[in-house]
N, C-alpha and C positions, 0 to 999 in steps of 0.2 A: 847329581849323582846318587843311587837307591844303594844302602845298604843291603838291607833285605826286604824279600822281598816273596807275597806269601799268591800264590797260585793255585786258585781257582779249590779250594783246602773245603772237605768235606772229612766228620770225621762222628758217629754215632757212638750211642755209650746206649744198650740193657737198647738195642735196636730205635731212640730218638736220635733225630741229627743232631747233635751241638753246635758245630759248626757244618753249615751249609751254602757249602759252591763258594767263596769267603775270598776275595782277591783288596791287596790294597798293598803298596806302597812306600818303604820308610826313608826318607830321605838322612840323608849319615850329614852328623853335626848338627839335630835338631832335637827338639825335647816332644812329640809328639805324645798325644794323651789318646788316650781309647775308652770311652761311654759309651752307657747303655744304658735297660732297665735289668735288673738282677734276672738273673737264669739267660742273660743273651749271650751267652761265651766269653765276655773278657778274659778271666782269670783260667779257660782253656783253650784258648789260645794263646793265653801266658808259658803254660803249660807243653804246651802243643811246639812251639819256640823252643823252646828250652830242651827238650825231648826228652822229659822223665815220663817212668814208669805208668803205664794204665793212657797216653796221649800217643803215640808213636804209631798206631793204625790207623791212616789215615789215607781220603784219596785225595792227590795232590798233589802236590810241593810245597816247600819253603827252601827258599837260595838264600846265601849271605854272601855278598861280595861274587855276586852272578852264579855263584855252585852252589849241588841242593848238597842238601846236609841233613837230605830226610833221612838217610843209612844213619846216621852217627848218635854213636851214645853222649851221654850228658858228659862226661870228661872231654871226648875232641871237642866236644860246642862249646865248652871252657876254658881248652886253651885253643879257640880261638880267637877269643874275647867276647863269648857271651857270657854275660850271667843273670839270677834274677832273686831279688828283693822279696821274699814273700810276703803276704798277708800281715800273718804271725811270727815272729824271728823266732829264727833255730835254737836249741840250748842246747847244748854238747856239753852233758856233764862234765867237770873237771876237768876241761881241757885250759889253758889262761887266755884271756882277751890277748894279751901279743901276739900268740903262736894261733889265735883263732885270726887276727887281724891278716897274717904273714902268712897265714894257707894261701892264697891263689895270687900273692903277691909276687912281680918277676926279684924287686929288690928287696934283700931280705936284709934288715938293719932296725935299730933300734929306731934310727930318725925316721924310718917310715913310721913306725908305730909312731910314735907322736904326733906328727900334722896330721896324721889319719884321725886320731880320737882329737885329737884341736879343731880339728873342722866340722866335727860330729857334732859337738859343744861336750865333749869331756874333758877333765882335768890328768895328761898321762901321768901324774903323781901319784894320783887318785884309783886311777881303774890299771895300770900296766901289770900290775903284782896279784887282780883281782881272774877269777873263776869267772867262766861262761856258766853257770849255773843258778839254781834258784831266788839265790839272792838279790841280784840284780832285778830290775824291777822290766814291765812291757819295755816301757819306753826307751830304757838304758841299752838293752839288751836289741833293740830296732837299731836303737844309736851305733852299738858297737858291731849290728854288719853289718849300715850305713858306711862304716868307717872301713872295714875289710872292700868292703866294693870298689869306694874311693883307693886303696893304696892299691889295689888287683889294675887299674887304668886301663878296663872295661872298653872295646870298641862298640859292644851292646848292652845296654839297661835296662830292664826288664823290671817293675814297679810296682806290685800288686797292692794299690790299696794303702800308698804309703805313709800315709797322715793316721792309719785305722790304728785305733786302740793306746792310742800318745797322749800326751799334753802340749799345751801351747808353744811351753816352750820347746818340746821335742823337735814338734812341727815347725819351726823357726829352720832349724840344722839343717833337718831334711831338704827344706827349698835352698837352702846355702847350699847343699852337697851339689844339688842338684844341678844350682848354676854354674855352678865352678865345672861340676863336671864335662857338660856342656860348653864352660872356657876351653877347656884340655882337650876337647874334639870328640867324645865320645856320644853316641847317639842314645839319646832317654825313654822311651815307653815308660805313658803313665797309663795304668789300669785305676780307672774311677768312679765312682759316684759325687766329689767334690767339688763344687764351680770354684772352689779356692784353689785346690788342687789344679782344675783348667788354664788357669792363670797364670802359670807356671809353662804350658806348651804355647809352641809355634804355630800346633796343625792339630788337629785331633778330630777322628773316625766316628762314627755312632751307629755299633752297631746291634739290628735287636736277632733274635733267633736266629743266630747263626751268621747272618749275614748284612753284608755291610747296607746301612739304609742314607748314609749320606757324609761330609766329610766337607772340610774348607779351614779359615781360616781361626785362629784360638775366637777372638772376636768375635765372629760370626755365630761361633757352635755354643753361646750361650744361650740360644732360644731354648736350646734342648731344656735346661733349667730355668724359666721363662714359663715351662708347660705350653713348649711348641716343640713339635717333633714334625715328622714330614709321615703323609700316612701309609699309615697301616698296612702294609700286602699278603699279610701272611694270615688267612684261615684259620680259622682256630687256635690265637694268639689271642692271652690277653688284652685290653683296649688300654690305653695310654689312660694313667690318672688326668689328664685334662685337657683340654680340651685339643686337637688333634688339628694341628695348621699345616701349612707346607712352608720349612725355612726357605730363604731368601738364595736364589740361584748363586752357584758360582761365579 
């Protein structure tokens, strides 16, 4: 079953196409990865799905559970269970960690906060009374944001470079939470440049110049990180660094 459908999506910035007639189906209950070179449109796609400011004027459609969400603002998409883990973690100066974690959770309780922090590898005793501010490291803030997403029990989670700027220990807990989200029935989309992150996906999409150029099981899509890619059909786009070879057929 498709939870999310991207239908002929095109988005322009300053007259330049960032997403170009892009279509893809996101299966419910799976972990998907979106890979591709810098500037391919990966983060733009995540922002468009979330409905962020500056990413709502596009051609085509975005369907969630078979219904268009093109006209819905961010808060209504969030109420439907769509959420985004940003590449750079959010910072809300002075807001307590417990308040931050419970902001999007349906159940508001101390037990929810404790469980979420533990799954993110953070001690409840140490962090529950702290504030989400500059005293936290980037890795701590990302794990607290991850804890808040875990507490939400979302239908769809978009994670933009989830391993960016964090230490090895934090990455371990990020992968553990991705596994647990999938186990609980959430659908996860990983925006990534990392083959290590790709290992935690079931399926991947390769996009270039805002266009879908390949898709397949995670194991087959590793060819992209091994210096192989599909032939580039985008005239005027930068060439791929490595030798260009076609991936095996689906």
